[in-house]
N, C-alpha and C positions, 0 to 999 in steps of 0.2 A: 504494500500500500504506500503510495507516494507521500502522504502526510507524515506517516510514521518514519519514512526514510529521511525526510527533511529534518525532522526533530532529531533523529539519530545523528545525522550529519552535523547539525548544530552542536549537539552535545559532545561529539568527538572532537570538533575543533576547539570547543571551550575547555575540555579536559586535557587534551594532548598538545594543543598549540598548533603550529604549522604541520600540515600533512600534505603529501603529494597526491595528485589525482589517482595514481596507481594504488597507493595505500588506502585511500578512501574507497576506491572501487572494490578492493579486496575485502575491506571491512563490511561494506554494504552489499557485497555480492551483486554488483552491477558493472556496466562498462564505464570507462573513463569519460565517454561522451555523456552518459547519463549523469555522472558527477558534475560535469560542466553545466549541464542544463539545470541541475538542482542548485548549484551555486548561484547561477543567474537568477533563478526563481527566488532564492533567499535574499539576494541583493535587491531585487525589485520589490520585495516585501518590506524593505527597510532594515534588514539585518546587515551590519557592517562587516561583511565578509569580502575578502579581496584576494587576488592572485599575485604571487611573487614569482617573477621569472628567473631563469638561470639555474645554475647549480645550487642545490640546497633550497630551491624554491618550492612552491606548493600553494595551498590555500590556508588562510588564517583569518581570525577575527581581529578587529582593532583591539588594542590593549584594554581599553575601558569597557569593552562590550562584555557584559555578563548577563545571563538569563536567570530567571527564577526556576527554570526547569530542573536544575541540578538539586534543588532543595524543595521537594513537593510541599512541605509544610508551610513554606512562605509564599506559595503561589497565590496570586490575586487575579481576578478577571481583568481584561483590558478595559480602559476607560472609554472605548468606542466600540461600535458594533463591527464584527468581522466583515470584511468585504467592502467596507466604506473607507474612502480615502480621507486622510486627515487634511484639513484646510488651514491655511495661514492667512493672516491679515497684515497688510503693509500700507504704508503711505508712500506714494510715488509721485514724482514730478512728471510733467508732460514729456520732458526729454528722457526720463527713465522709462516711461511707457514705450516710447519709440525704440529705445535701445533694447528693451526686453523683447519687443516684436522682431527687430532685425536679428538679434542673437538667438531667438527662439527659446528664451528663458522664461520660466514661470508661466507657461501658456496652458490654458487660456487665462489671462489676467483680467479679472472681471472688476471693473470700476463701479463703485456704488454711486450712482448718479444722485441719490438723495442727499449725500453729504456735500457740504460746501467746502471748497478748497481752503487750506490754511493760508497764512500770510506768505508762505514760500511757494504757493501754487500747487501744493501736494494734495492729491485726492486719495481717499481710502479705497483699497482694492483687495480682492481675495484671489487665491489660486489654490489648486490642488497640489499637495506636496507629493513628490515621488519618494526617493530615498532621502533620509534626513541629511546625510553628508552632502549629497548632490544638491539639495535645496540650499544648504549653507553656501556652497561654492557658487551657485547661480546668483544668490543675493549679493555676495561679495563682488561678483563680476559687474554688477550694475553701479558700484561705487556710491558716491554720496547722493545719488538720485533716488534712493530707496531707504526706507526705515521700517524695520519689523515692529509691528504692534503686538502680535501674538501668533502662536503660543509662546509663552515665556521661555521654554527651553530652547526654542529656535533663536529667539532674541539674544539669549546669553551665548549660545554657540557662535553666532555671527560676530558678536562683540569680541569674544575670545580670539576668533580667527583673525579679525582685523587688527587687534592689539598685537598679535604675534607677527603679522605682516609689518606693522609700523615699527616694531622693535628691530627689524632688520636694517633700519635706516637711522642709526643714532645721530643725534645732532640736528635732525630735520625738525622743522617747526610743525608740531602735530596739533596745534590749536586752531 
């Protein structure tokens, strides 16, 4: 059953760290191509799993990625219904809307027409989030023309990513 295999794959990566496609295929008793499809499925569902190329490469989870699956006593239901996409709310300038459209980011970006623009000309808009990390990168690619209103975890992640980028340029005026 595919759902069980996806959970098993996730638990293997969480417990053992980086594993090659061949190792995962042997553990799950499937082909390496099936492992690749499963990894893509998990990534599309928002699990931070990625591939590392070259000698010693394989698949692994981001360091901070942990599930409650390893500890069934701590499991809690999701705060949203399964099968529903999570939505984010942003404030975006007209230039930001055009840039998002040209780059194909955060699409479809739905502007709330009922809200009046703020003094900077920003309008409130919503979009459907894909993977969390991909959404963070998409927002960062739009620069100062976009501000995350919610959810709070997305706002914090974008702020951390942008602070990390700014720290690469010591002495630059960041105000």
